[in-house]
Chimera marker file (.cmm) of the C-alpha trace (Angstrom):
<marker_set name="trace">
<marker id="1" x="40.274" y="-37.694" z="-32.731" r="1" g="1" b="0" radius="0.5"/>
<marker id="2" x="37.129" y="-36.120" z="-31.330" r="1" g="1" b="0" radius="0.5"/>
<marker id="3" x="37.022" y="-35.732" z="-27.578" r="1" g="1" b="0" radius="0.5"/>
<marker id="4" x="33.896" y="-34.874" z="-25.607" r="1" g="1" b="0" radius="0.5"/>
<marker id="5" x="34.119" y="-32.430" z="-22.741" r="1" g="1" b="0" radius="0.5"/>
<marker id="6" x="31.814" y="-32.528" z="-19.772" r="1" g="1" b="0" radius="0.5"/>
<marker id="7" x="30.999" y="-28.874" z="-20.470" r="1" g="1" b="0" radius="0.5"/>
<marker id="8" x="29.339" y="-29.769" z="-23.747" r="1" g="1" b="0" radius="0.5"/>
<marker id="9" x="27.024" y="-32.315" z="-22.157" r="1" g="1" b="0" radius="0.5"/>
<marker id="10" x="23.542" y="-31.079" z="-21.239" r="1" g="1" b="0" radius="0.5"/>
<marker id="11" x="22.832" y="-30.694" z="-17.541" r="1" g="1" b="0" radius="0.5"/>
<marker id="12" x="21.029" y="-33.665" z="-16.143" r="1" g="1" b="0" radius="0.5"/>
<marker id="13" x="19.618" y="-34.596" z="-12.819" r="1" g="1" b="0" radius="0.5"/>
<marker id="14" x="16.472" y="-33.966" z="-10.830" r="1" g="1" b="0" radius="0.5"/>
<marker id="15" x="14.768" y="-30.593" z="-11.201" r="1" g="1" b="0" radius="0.5"/>
<marker id="16" x="15.330" y="-29.590" z="-7.570" r="1" g="1" b="0" radius="0.5"/>
<marker id="17" x="19.096" y="-29.729" z="-7.988" r="1" g="1" b="0" radius="0.5"/>
<marker id="18" x="19.243" y="-26.792" z="-10.403" r="1" g="1" b="0" radius="0.5"/>
<marker id="19" x="19.778" y="-23.416" z="-8.666" r="1" g="1" b="0" radius="0.5"/>
<marker id="20" x="18.153" y="-21.437" z="-11.484" r="1" g="1" b="0" radius="0.5"/>
<marker id="21" x="14.888" y="-23.297" z="-10.930" r="1" g="1" b="0" radius="0.5"/>
<marker id="22" x="14.817" y="-22.090" z="-7.321" r="1" g="1" b="0" radius="0.5"/>
<marker id="23" x="15.310" y="-18.507" z="-8.488" r="1" g="1" b="0" radius="0.5"/>
<marker id="24" x="12.456" y="-18.799" z="-10.984" r="1" g="1" b="0" radius="0.5"/>
<marker id="25" x="10.016" y="-20.551" z="-8.648" r="1" g="1" b="0" radius="0.5"/>
<marker id="26" x="11.198" y="-19.110" z="-5.333" r="1" g="1" b="0" radius="0.5"/>
<marker id="27" x="10.323" y="-15.458" z="-5.982" r="1" g="1" b="0" radius="0.5"/>
<marker id="28" x="6.679" y="-15.971" z="-6.942" r="1" g="1" b="0" radius="0.5"/>
<marker id="29" x="6.377" y="-18.629" z="-4.251" r="1" g="1" b="0" radius="0.5"/>
<marker id="30" x="7.471" y="-16.160" z="-1.588" r="1" g="1" b="0" radius="0.5"/>
<marker id="31" x="4.952" y="-13.608" z="-2.892" r="1" g="1" b="0" radius="0.5"/>
<marker id="32" x="2.139" y="-16.157" z="-2.608" r="1" g="1" b="0" radius="0.5"/>
<marker id="33" x="3.160" y="-17.047" z="0.955" r="1" g="1" b="0" radius="0.5"/>
<marker id="34" x="3.364" y="-13.354" z="1.929" r="1" g="1" b="0" radius="0.5"/>
<marker id="35" x="-0.077" y="-12.722" z="0.405" r="1" g="1" b="0" radius="0.5"/>
<marker id="36" x="-1.614" y="-15.575" z="2.374" r="1" g="1" b="0" radius="0.5"/>
<marker id="37" x="0.047" y="-14.314" z="5.568" r="1" g="1" b="0" radius="0.5"/>
<marker id="38" x="-1.328" y="-10.823" z="4.913" r="1" g="1" b="0" radius="0.5"/>
<marker id="39" x="-4.818" y="-12.219" z="4.309" r="1" g="1" b="0" radius="0.5"/>
<marker id="40" x="-4.687" y="-14.216" z="7.550" r="1" g="1" b="0" radius="0.5"/>
<marker id="41" x="-3.580" y="-11.140" z="9.502" r="1" g="1" b="0" radius="0.5"/>
<marker id="42" x="-6.299" y="-8.995" z="7.913" r="1" g="1" b="0" radius="0.5"/>
<marker id="43" x="-9.010" y="-11.524" z="8.725" r="1" g="1" b="0" radius="0.5"/>
<marker id="44" x="-7.895" y="-12.229" z="12.300" r="1" g="1" b="0" radius="0.5"/>
<marker id="45" x="-7.179" y="-8.609" z="13.323" r="1" g="1" b="0" radius="0.5"/>
<marker id="46" x="-9.694" y="-6.328" z="11.561" r="1" g="1" b="0" radius="0.5"/>
<marker id="47" x="-9.573" y="-2.574" z="12.066" r="1" g="1" b="0" radius="0.5"/>
<marker id="48" x="-12.334" y="-1.066" z="14.223" r="1" g="1" b="0" radius="0.5"/>
<marker id="49" x="-15.099" y="0.655" z="12.284" r="1" g="1" b="0" radius="0.5"/>
<marker id="50" x="-16.349" y="4.110" z="13.286" r="1" g="1" b="0" radius="0.5"/>
<marker id="51" x="-20.073" y="3.694" z="13.872" r="1" g="1" b="0" radius="0.5"/>
<marker id="52" x="-21.278" y="7.276" z="13.358" r="1" g="1" b="0" radius="0.5"/>
<marker id="53" x="-19.720" y="10.540" z="12.312" r="1" g="1" b="0" radius="0.5"/>
<marker id="54" x="-21.938" y="12.448" z="14.762" r="1" g="1" b="0" radius="0.5"/>
<marker id="55" x="-20.089" y="10.987" z="17.723" r="1" g="1" b="0" radius="0.5"/>
<marker id="56" x="-17.098" y="13.248" z="17.071" r="1" g="1" b="0" radius="0.5"/>
<marker id="57" x="-17.312" y="16.548" z="18.965" r="1" g="1" b="0" radius="0.5"/>
<marker id="58" x="-15.641" y="19.238" z="16.874" r="1" g="1" b="0" radius="0.5"/>
<marker id="59" x="-16.890" y="22.309" z="18.694" r="1" g="1" b="0" radius="0.5"/>
<marker id="60" x="-13.955" y="22.452" z="21.094" r="1" g="1" b="0" radius="0.5"/>
<marker id="61" x="-11.403" y="21.857" z="18.362" r="1" g="1" b="0" radius="0.5"/>
<marker id="62" x="-12.742" y="24.619" z="16.116" r="1" g="1" b="0" radius="0.5"/>
<marker id="63" x="-12.859" y="27.137" z="18.951" r="1" g="1" b="0" radius="0.5"/>
<marker id="64" x="-9.324" y="26.417" z="20.096" r="1" g="1" b="0" radius="0.5"/>
<marker id="65" x="-7.573" y="26.412" z="16.730" r="1" g="1" b="0" radius="0.5"/>
<marker id="66" x="-9.560" y="29.039" z="14.837" r="1" g="1" b="0" radius="0.5"/>
<marker id="67" x="-10.651" y="26.470" z="12.279" r="1" g="1" b="0" radius="0.5"/>
<marker id="68" x="-13.732" y="28.415" z="11.114" r="1" g="1" b="0" radius="0.5"/>
<marker id="69" x="-11.892" y="29.430" z="7.950" r="1" g="1" b="0" radius="0.5"/>
<marker id="70" x="-10.924" y="25.829" z="7.328" r="1" g="1" b="0" radius="0.5"/>
<marker id="71" x="-14.582" y="24.829" z="7.574" r="1" g="1" b="0" radius="0.5"/>
<marker id="72" x="-15.700" y="27.492" z="5.043" r="1" g="1" b="0" radius="0.5"/>
<marker id="73" x="-17.325" y="26.387" z="1.786" r="1" g="1" b="0" radius="0.5"/>
<marker id="74" x="-14.896" y="25.867" z="-1.081" r="1" g="1" b="0" radius="0.5"/>
<marker id="75" x="-16.329" y="28.561" z="-3.393" r="1" g="1" b="0" radius="0.5"/>
<marker id="76" x="-16.264" y="31.196" z="-0.651" r="1" g="1" b="0" radius="0.5"/>
<marker id="77" x="-12.681" y="30.366" z="0.270" r="1" g="1" b="0" radius="0.5"/>
<marker id="78" x="-11.604" y="30.323" z="-3.395" r="1" g="1" b="0" radius="0.5"/>
<marker id="79" x="-13.215" y="33.682" z="-4.098" r="1" g="1" b="0" radius="0.5"/>
<marker id="80" x="-11.649" y="35.139" z="-0.972" r="1" g="1" b="0" radius="0.5"/>
<marker id="81" x="-8.201" y="33.944" z="-2.084" r="1" g="1" b="0" radius="0.5"/>
<marker id="82" x="-8.691" y="35.256" z="-5.645" r="1" g="1" b="0" radius="0.5"/>
<marker id="83" x="-9.702" y="38.777" z="-4.543" r="1" g="1" b="0" radius="0.5"/>
<marker id="84" x="-6.884" y="39.164" z="-2.060" r="1" g="1" b="0" radius="0.5"/>
<marker id="85" x="-9.163" y="39.183" z="0.955" r="1" g="1" b="0" radius="0.5"/>
<marker id="86" x="-11.254" y="42.211" z="-0.071" r="1" g="1" b="0" radius="0.5"/>
<marker id="87" x="-14.948" y="41.985" z="0.619" r="1" g="1" b="0" radius="0.5"/>
<marker id="88" x="-17.397" y="43.468" z="-1.945" r="1" g="1" b="0" radius="0.5"/>
<link id1="1" id2="2" r="1" g="1" b="0" radius="0.2"/>
<link id1="2" id2="3" r="1" g="1" b="0" radius="0.2"/>
<link id1="3" id2="4" r="1" g="1" b="0" radius="0.2"/>
<link id1="4" id2="5" r="1" g="1" b="0" radius="0.2"/>
<link id1="5" id2="6" r="1" g="1" b="0" radius="0.2"/>
<link id1="6" id2="7" r="1" g="1" b="0" radius="0.2"/>
<link id1="7" id2="8" r="1" g="1" b="0" radius="0.2"/>
<link id1="8" id2="9" r="1" g="1" b="0" radius="0.2"/>
<link id1="9" id2="10" r="1" g="1" b="0" radius="0.2"/>
<link id1="10" id2="11" r="1" g="1" b="0" radius="0.2"/>
<link id1="11" id2="12" r="1" g="1" b="0" radius="0.2"/>
<link id1="12" id2="13" r="1" g="1" b="0" radius="0.2"/>
<link id1="13" id2="14" r="1" g="1" b="0" radius="0.2"/>
<link id1="14" id2="15" r="1" g="1" b="0" radius="0.2"/>
<link id1="15" id2="16" r="1" g="1" b="0" radius="0.2"/>
<link id1="16" id2="17" r="1" g="1" b="0" radius="0.2"/>
<link id1="17" id2="18" r="1" g="1" b="0" radius="0.2"/>
<link id1="18" id2="19" r="1" g="1" b="0" radius="0.2"/>
<link id1="19" id2="20" r="1" g="1" b="0" radius="0.2"/>
<link id1="20" id2="21" r="1" g="1" b="0" radius="0.2"/>
<link id1="21" id2="22" r="1" g="1" b="0" radius="0.2"/>
<link id1="22" id2="23" r="1" g="1" b="0" radius="0.2"/>
<link id1="23" id2="24" r="1" g="1" b="0" radius="0.2"/>
<link id1="24" id2="25" r="1" g="1" b="0" radius="0.2"/>
<link id1="25" id2="26" r="1" g="1" b="0" radius="0.2"/>
<link id1="26" id2="27" r="1" g="1" b="0" radius="0.2"/>
<link id1="27" id2="28" r="1" g="1" b="0" radius="0.2"/>
<link id1="28" id2="29" r="1" g="1" b="0" radius="0.2"/>
<link id1="29" id2="30" r="1" g="1" b="0" radius="0.2"/>
<link id1="30" id2="31" r="1" g="1" b="0" radius="0.2"/>
<link id1="31" id2="32" r="1" g="1" b="0" radius="0.2"/>
<link id1="32" id2="33" r="1" g="1" b="0" radius="0.2"/>
<link id1="33" id2="34" r="1" g="1" b="0" radius="0.2"/>
<link id1="34" id2="35" r="1" g="1" b="0" radius="0.2"/>
<link id1="35" id2="36" r="1" g="1" b="0" radius="0.2"/>
<link id1="36" id2="37" r="1" g="1" b="0" radius="0.2"/>
<link id1="37" id2="38" r="1" g="1" b="0" radius="0.2"/>
<link id1="38" id2="39" r="1" g="1" b="0" radius="0.2"/>
<link id1="39" id2="40" r="1" g="1" b="0" radius="0.2"/>
<link id1="40" id2="41" r="1" g="1" b="0" radius="0.2"/>
<link id1="41" id2="42" r="1" g="1" b="0" radius="0.2"/>
<link id1="42" id2="43" r="1" g="1" b="0" radius="0.2"/>
<link id1="43" id2="44" r="1" g="1" b="0" radius="0.2"/>
<link id1="44" id2="45" r="1" g="1" b="0" radius="0.2"/>
<link id1="45" id2="46" r="1" g="1" b="0" radius="0.2"/>
<link id1="46" id2="47" r="1" g="1" b="0" radius="0.2"/>
<link id1="47" id2="48" r="1" g="1" b="0" radius="0.2"/>
<link id1="48" id2="49" r="1" g="1" b="0" radius="0.2"/>
<link id1="49" id2="50" r="1" g="1" b="0" radius="0.2"/>
<link id1="50" id2="51" r="1" g="1" b="0" radius="0.2"/>
<link id1="51" id2="52" r="1" g="1" b="0" radius="0.2"/>
<link id1="52" id2="53" r="1" g="1" b="0" radius="0.2"/>
<link id1="53" id2="54" r="1" g="1" b="0" radius="0.2"/>
<link id1="54" id2="55" r="1" g="1" b="0" radius="0.2"/>
<link id1="55" id2="56" r="1" g="1" b="0" radius="0.2"/>
<link id1="56" id2="57" r="1" g="1" b="0" radius="0.2"/>
<link id1="57" id2="58" r="1" g="1" b="0" radius="0.2"/>
<link id1="58" id2="59" r="1" g="1" b="0" radius="0.2"/>
<link id1="59" id2="60" r="1" g="1" b="0" radius="0.2"/>
<link id1="60" id2="61" r="1" g="1" b="0" radius="0.2"/>
<link id1="61" id2="62" r="1" g="1" b="0" radius="0.2"/>
<link id1="62" id2="63" r="1" g="1" b="0" radius="0.2"/>
<link id1="63" id2="64" r="1" g="1" b="0" radius="0.2"/>
<link id1="64" id2="65" r="1" g="1" b="0" radius="0.2"/>
<link id1="65" id2="66" r="1" g="1" b="0" radius="0.2"/>
<link id1="66" id2="67" r="1" g="1" b="0" radius="0.2"/>
<link id1="67" id2="68" r="1" g="1" b="0" radius="0.2"/>
<link id1="68" id2="69" r="1" g="1" b="0" radius="0.2"/>
<link id1="69" id2="70" r="1" g="1" b="0" radius="0.2"/>
<link id1="70" id2="71" r="1" g="1" b="0" radius="0.2"/>
<link id1="71" id2="72" r="1" g="1" b="0" radius="0.2"/>
<link id1="72" id2="73" r="1" g="1" b="0" radius="0.2"/>
<link id1="73" id2="74" r="1" g="1" b="0" radius="0.2"/>
<link id1="74" id2="75" r="1" g="1" b="0" radius="0.2"/>
<link id1="75" id2="76" r="1" g="1" b="0" radius="0.2"/>
<link id1="76" id2="77" r="1" g="1" b="0" radius="0.2"/>
<link id1="77" id2="78" r="1" g="1" b="0" radius="0.2"/>
<link id1="78" id2="79" r="1" g="1" b="0" radius="0.2"/>
<link id1="79" id2="80" r="1" g="1" b="0" radius="0.2"/>
<link id1="80" id2="81" r="1" g="1" b="0" radius="0.2"/>
<link id1="81" id2="82" r="1" g="1" b="0" radius="0.2"/>
<link id1="82" id2="83" r="1" g="1" b="0" radius="0.2"/>
<link id1="83" id2="84" r="1" g="1" b="0" radius="0.2"/>
<link id1="84" id2="85" r="1" g="1" b="0" radius="0.2"/>
<link id1="85" id2="86" r="1" g="1" b="0" radius="0.2"/>
<link id1="86" id2="87" r="1" g="1" b="0" radius="0.2"/>
<link id1="87" id2="88" r="1" g="1" b="0" radius="0.2"/>
</marker_set>
């Protein structure tokens, strides 16, 4: 009187035959592989390091663009903005 369906039976078989296992393991596995690839690229192609800040010539840039105000100290520029540009 009792019949067993195949749907009621637990899934069996090797672990690599279950698609859900590949979803659970595949995502973190891809992240690990991408991290190793990024590390290899970072170690084989490092960015060049600037040796000294004095090597940059800013005199021509400041004269051409009027950047003296941009090079002003922060307190002086803040006070100038707060007073509306009036000098005491």
